[in-house]
N, CA, C and O atoms as a GROMACS GRO file, in nm:
protein
  264
    1MET      N    1  -0.685   0.269  -2.240
    1MET     CA    2  -0.568   0.352  -2.261
    1MET      C    3  -0.520   0.403  -2.125
    1MET      O    4  -0.600   0.456  -2.048
    2TYR      N    5  -0.395   0.388  -2.098
    2TYR     CA    6  -0.338   0.430  -1.971
    2TYR      C    7  -0.297   0.577  -1.979
    2TYR      O    8  -0.254   0.624  -2.084
    3PRO      N    9  -0.310   0.649  -1.868
    3PRO     CA   10  -0.266   0.789  -1.870
    3PRO      C   11  -0.115   0.796  -1.888
    3PRO      O   12  -0.040   0.710  -1.843
    4LYS      N   13  -0.074   0.901  -1.953
    4LYS     CA   14   0.069   0.921  -1.974
    4LYS      C   15   0.133   0.962  -1.841
    4LYS      O   16   0.077   1.045  -1.769
    5PRO      N   17   0.248   0.904  -1.808
    5PRO     CA   18   0.314   0.948  -1.685
    5PRO      C   19   0.361   1.092  -1.700
    5PRO      O   20   0.389   1.138  -1.810
    6PHE      N   21   0.368   1.161  -1.592
    6PHE     CA   22   0.415   1.299  -1.596
    6PHE      C   23   0.515   1.321  -1.485
    6PHE      O   24   0.521   1.245  -1.387
    7THR      N   25   0.591   1.423  -1.501
    7THR     CA   26   0.688   1.459  -1.399
    7THR      C   27   0.657   1.599  -1.349
    7THR      O   28   0.595   1.680  -1.418
    8ILE      N   29   0.699   1.625  -1.230
    8ILE     CA   30   0.680   1.758  -1.172
    8ILE      C   31   0.804   1.840  -1.207
    8ILE      O   32   0.916   1.796  -1.185
    9PRO      N   33   0.783   1.958  -1.262
    9PRO     CA   34   0.898   2.038  -1.302
    9PRO      C   35   0.992   2.068  -1.185
    9PRO      O   36   0.948   2.102  -1.076
   10ALA      N   37   1.119   2.054  -1.210
   10ALA     CA   38   1.220   2.080  -1.108
   10ALA      C   39   1.240   2.230  -1.084
   10ALA      O   40   1.301   2.269  -0.985
   11TYR      N   41   1.189   2.311  -1.174
   11TYR     CA   42   1.212   2.455  -1.163
   11TYR      C   43   1.103   2.528  -1.084
   11TYR      O   44   1.112   2.649  -1.066
   12TRP      N   45   1.001   2.456  -1.036
   12TRP     CA   46   0.898   2.521  -0.955
   12TRP      C   47   0.959   2.574  -0.826
   12TRP      O   48   1.048   2.513  -0.767
   13SER      N   49   0.909   2.688  -0.784
   13SER     CA   50   0.949   2.740  -0.653
   13SER      C   51   0.865   2.667  -0.547
   13SER      O   52   0.766   2.600  -0.578
   14ALA      N   53   0.905   2.681  -0.423
   14ALA     CA   54   0.828   2.620  -0.315
   14ALA      C   55   0.686   2.677  -0.312
   14ALA      O   56   0.591   2.605  -0.283
   15GLU      N   57   0.672   2.803  -0.344
   15GLU     CA   58   0.539   2.866  -0.346
   15GLU      C   59   0.452   2.807  -0.456
   15GLU      O   60   0.333   2.784  -0.436
   16GLN      N   61   0.511   2.783  -0.574
   16GLN     CA   62   0.435   2.723  -0.683
   16GLN      C   63   0.393   2.580  -0.648
   16GLN      O   64   0.280   2.539  -0.673
   17ALA      N   65   0.484   2.506  -0.590
   17ALA     CA   66   0.452   2.369  -0.550
   17ALA      C   67   0.340   2.369  -0.446
   17ALA      O   68   0.249   2.287  -0.453
   18MET      N   69   0.346   2.459  -0.350
   18MET     CA   70   0.243   2.468  -0.248
   18MET      C   71   0.109   2.506  -0.309
   18MET      O   72   0.006   2.453  -0.267
   19ALA      N   73   0.108   2.596  -0.405
   19ALA     CA   74  -0.016   2.636  -0.470
   19ALA      C   75  -0.081   2.517  -0.540
   19ALA      O   76  -0.203   2.498  -0.531
   20VAL      N   77  -0.003   2.439  -0.610
   20VAL     CA   78  -0.057   2.320  -0.678
   20VAL      C   79  -0.107   2.220  -0.576
   20VAL      O   80  -0.214   2.162  -0.594
   21PHE      N   81  -0.031   2.198  -0.470
   21PHE     CA   82  -0.071   2.106  -0.364
   21PHE      C   83  -0.204   2.148  -0.303
   21PHE      O   84  -0.293   2.065  -0.284
   22GLU      N   85  -0.218   2.276  -0.272
   22GLU     CA   86  -0.342   2.326  -0.213
   22GLU      C   87  -0.459   2.314  -0.310
   22GLU      O   88  -0.570   2.282  -0.270
   23LEU      N   89  -0.434   2.340  -0.438
   23LEU     CA   90  -0.539   2.325  -0.540
   23LEU      C   91  -0.588   2.180  -0.546
   23LEU      O   92  -0.708   2.155  -0.548
   24LEU      N   93  -0.495   2.086  -0.549
   24LEU     CA   94  -0.532   1.945  -0.555
   24LEU      C   95  -0.605   1.901  -0.428
   24LEU      O   96  -0.700   1.824  -0.435
   25ASP      N   97  -0.562   1.950  -0.315
   25ASP     CA   98  -0.626   1.917  -0.189
   25ASP      C   99  -0.770   1.968  -0.187
   25ASP      O  100  -0.862   1.898  -0.145
   26GLU      N  101  -0.790   2.090  -0.233
   26GLU     CA  102  -0.924   2.147  -0.238
   26GLU      C  103  -1.011   2.073  -0.339
   26GLU      O  104  -1.128   2.048  -0.314
   27LEU      N  105  -0.954   2.038  -0.452
   27LEU     CA  106  -1.027   1.962  -0.553
   27LEU      C  107  -1.071   1.827  -0.496
   27LEU      O  108  -1.184   1.784  -0.519
   28ARG      N  109  -0.982   1.761  -0.423
   28ARG     CA  110  -1.016   1.633  -0.360
   28ARG      C  111  -1.133   1.651  -0.264
   28ARG      O  112  -1.225   1.569  -0.262
   29ASP      N  113  -1.131   1.757  -0.184
   29ASP     CA  114  -1.240   1.783  -0.090
   29ASP      C  115  -1.373   1.805  -0.162
   29ASP      O  116  -1.476   1.754  -0.119
   30HIS      N  117  -1.369   1.879  -0.272
   30HIS     CA  118  -1.492   1.905  -0.348
   30HIS      C  119  -1.545   1.777  -0.412
   30HIS      O  120  -1.666   1.753  -0.413
   31ILE      N  121  -1.456   1.696  -0.465
   31ILE     CA  122  -1.498   1.569  -0.526
   31ILE      C  123  -1.560   1.480  -0.419
   31ILE      O  124  -1.664   1.419  -0.441
   32TRP      N  125  -1.495   1.471  -0.302
   32TRP     CA  126  -1.547   1.387  -0.194
   32TRP      C  127  -1.686   1.437  -0.150
   32TRP      O  128  -1.776   1.356  -0.127
   33ALA      N  129  -1.702   1.568  -0.137
   33ALA     CA  130  -1.831   1.624  -0.095
   33ALA      C  131  -1.942   1.589  -0.194
   33ALA      O  132  -2.055   1.565  -0.154
   34ARG      N  133  -1.910   1.586  -0.320
   34ARG     CA  134  -2.011   1.560  -0.424
   34ARG      C  135  -2.037   1.411  -0.442
   34ARG      O  136  -2.152   1.373  -0.466
   35TYR      N  137  -1.936   1.326  -0.432
   35TYR     CA  138  -1.949   1.185  -0.467
   35TYR      C  139  -1.921   1.091  -0.350
   35TYR      O  140  -1.883   0.976  -0.372
   36GLU      N  141  -1.938   1.137  -0.227
   36GLU     CA  142  -1.898   1.059  -0.109
   36GLU      C  143  -1.955   0.917  -0.110
   36GLU      O  144  -1.880   0.821  -0.097
   37LEU      N  145  -2.086   0.903  -0.126
   37LEU     CA  146  -2.146   0.770  -0.119
   37LEU      C  147  -2.099   0.680  -0.233
   37LEU      O  148  -2.071   0.562  -0.212
   38GLN      N  149  -2.092   0.736  -0.354
   38GLN     CA  150  -2.045   0.657  -0.467
   38GLN      C  151  -1.900   0.615  -0.449
   38GLN      O  152  -1.862   0.503  -0.485
   39LEU      N  153  -1.818   0.704  -0.394
   39LEU     CA  154  -1.677   0.670  -0.372
   39LEU      C  155  -1.662   0.562  -0.265
   39LEU      O  156  -1.580   0.471  -0.279
   40ILE      N  157  -1.742   0.570  -0.160
   40ILE     CA  158  -1.737   0.466  -0.056
   40ILE      C  159  -1.774   0.331  -0.116
   40ILE      O  160  -1.708   0.231  -0.088
   41GLU      N  161  -1.879   0.327  -0.197
   41GLU     CA  162  -1.919   0.202  -0.263
   41GLU      C  163  -1.808   0.151  -0.354
   41GLU      O  164  -1.776   0.032  -0.352
   42ALA      N  165  -1.751   0.239  -0.432
   42ALA     CA  166  -1.646   0.199  -0.526
   42ALA      C  167  -1.524   0.146  -0.451
   42ALA      O  168  -1.465   0.046  -0.491
   43TYR      N  169  -1.486   0.213  -0.343
   43TYR     CA  170  -1.372   0.167  -0.263
   43TYR      C  171  -1.400   0.030  -0.204
   43TYR      O  172  -1.314  -0.059  -0.208
   44SER      N  173  -1.520   0.012  -0.149
   44SER     CA  174  -1.549  -0.117  -0.086
   44SER      C  175  -1.552  -0.229  -0.190
   44SER      O  176  -1.506  -0.340  -0.161
   45GLU      N  177  -1.604  -0.203  -0.309
   45GLU     CA  178  -1.601  -0.305  -0.415
   45GLU      C  179  -1.458  -0.333  -0.460
   45GLU      O  180  -1.421  -0.448  -0.483
   46GLN      N  181  -1.380  -0.229  -0.474
   46GLN     CA  182  -1.244  -0.244  -0.525
   46GLN      C  183  -1.154  -0.319  -0.426
   46GLN      O  184  -1.066  -0.395  -0.466
   47TYR      N  185  -1.177  -0.298  -0.297
   47TYR     CA  186  -1.088  -0.357  -0.198
   47TYR      C  187  -1.148  -0.477  -0.125
   47TYR      O  188  -1.095  -0.520  -0.023
   48GLN      N  189  -1.258  -0.531  -0.178
   48GLN     CA  190  -1.313  -0.653  -0.122
   48GLN      C  191  -1.218  -0.768  -0.153
   48GLN      O  192  -1.161  -0.772  -0.262
   49PRO      N  193  -1.200  -0.859  -0.059
   49PRO     CA  194  -1.113  -0.973  -0.092
   49PRO      C  195  -1.177  -1.056  -0.203
   49PRO      O  196  -1.299  -1.071  -0.208
   50PRO      N  197  -1.096  -1.110  -0.291
   50PRO     CA  198  -1.152  -1.194  -0.398
   50PRO      C  199  -1.216  -1.318  -0.338
   50PRO      O  200  -1.178  -1.360  -0.229
   51PRO      N  201  -1.314  -1.379  -0.406
   51PRO     CA  202  -1.382  -1.496  -0.351
   51PRO      C  203  -1.286  -1.608  -0.311
   51PRO      O  204  -1.315  -1.679  -0.215
   52ALA      N  205  -1.176  -1.625  -0.380
   52ALA     CA  206  -1.081  -1.730  -0.347
   52ALA      C  207  -1.010  -1.703  -0.214
   52ALA      O  208  -0.952  -1.793  -0.155
   53ALA      N  209  -1.015  -1.580  -0.167
   53ALA     CA  210  -0.947  -1.545  -0.044
   53ALA      C  211  -1.028  -1.582   0.080
   53ALA      O  212  -0.980  -1.570   0.192
   54VAL      N  213  -1.152  -1.628   0.059
   54VAL     CA  214  -1.233  -1.671   0.172
   54VAL      C  215  -1.168  -1.795   0.232
   54VAL      O  216  -1.110  -1.875   0.159
   55ASP      N  217  -1.178  -1.811   0.360
   55ASP     CA  218  -1.114  -1.922   0.431
   55ASP      C  219  -1.158  -2.055   0.372
   55ASP      O  220  -1.273  -2.095   0.384
   56ALA      N  221  -1.065  -2.122   0.308
   56ALA     CA  222  -1.094  -2.249   0.241
   56ALA      C  223  -1.123  -2.359   0.342
   56ALA      O  224  -1.179  -2.462   0.306
   57ARG      N  225  -1.086  -2.340   0.468
   57ARG     CA  226  -1.112  -2.442   0.570
   57ARG      C  227  -1.254  -2.438   0.620
   57ARG      O  228  -1.301  -2.535   0.680
   58ALA      N  229  -1.325  -2.329   0.597
   58ALA     CA  230  -1.463  -2.317   0.644
   58ALA      C  231  -1.552  -2.410   0.563
   58ALA      O  232  -1.543  -2.412   0.440
   59PRO      N  233  -1.640  -2.488   0.630
   59PRO     CA  234  -1.727  -2.578   0.557
   59PRO      C  235  -1.827  -2.503   0.471
   59PRO      O  236  -1.878  -2.398   0.511
   60VAL      N  237  -1.855  -2.556   0.356
   60VAL     CA  238  -1.952  -2.501   0.264
   60VAL      C  239  -2.082  -2.577   0.289
   60VAL      O  240  -2.078  -2.693   0.332
   61ASP      N  241  -2.197  -2.514   0.263
   61ASP     CA  242  -2.325  -2.582   0.285
   61ASP      C  243  -2.323  -2.722   0.228
   61ASP      O  244  -2.288  -2.743   0.112
   62GLY      N  245  -2.360  -2.820   0.310
   62GLY     CA  246  -2.363  -2.958   0.266
   62GLY      C  247  -2.227  -3.024   0.261
   62GLY      O  248  -2.215  -3.139   0.218
   63ASP      N  249  -2.125  -2.954   0.304
   63ASP     CA  250  -1.988  -3.006   0.297
   63ASP      C  251  -1.930  -3.014   0.439
   63ASP      O  252  -1.814  -2.978   0.462
   64ASP      N  253  -2.014  -3.061   0.534
   64ASP     CA  254  -1.974  -3.070   0.673
   64ASP      C  255  -1.875  -3.183   0.690
   64ASP      O  256  -1.907  -3.298   0.657
   65PRO      N  257  -1.754  -3.156   0.741
   65PRO     CA  258  -1.653  -3.260   0.752
   65PRO      C  259  -1.680  -3.358   0.865
   65PRO      O  260  -1.608  -3.456   0.879
   66PHE      N  261  -1.782  -3.334   0.948
   66PHE     CA  262  -1.808  -3.424   1.062
   66PHE      C  263  -1.928  -3.507   1.039
   66PHE      O  264  -1.964  -3.588   1.125
   0.00000   0.00000   0.00000
């Protein structure tokens, strides 16, 4: 199930928007402090190139072109 999209209210004052921004920033810092290693692992797995993206010109074991 995908999260429902949301919009930011147009009636917020600059102070309200800043308060929400600061809250989210602090929350991000706390999450990073608690889950740093797990997040690094998850990011590296998520952004690894797919196996097909490996250089197809590189010889594979036993597949030496010379």
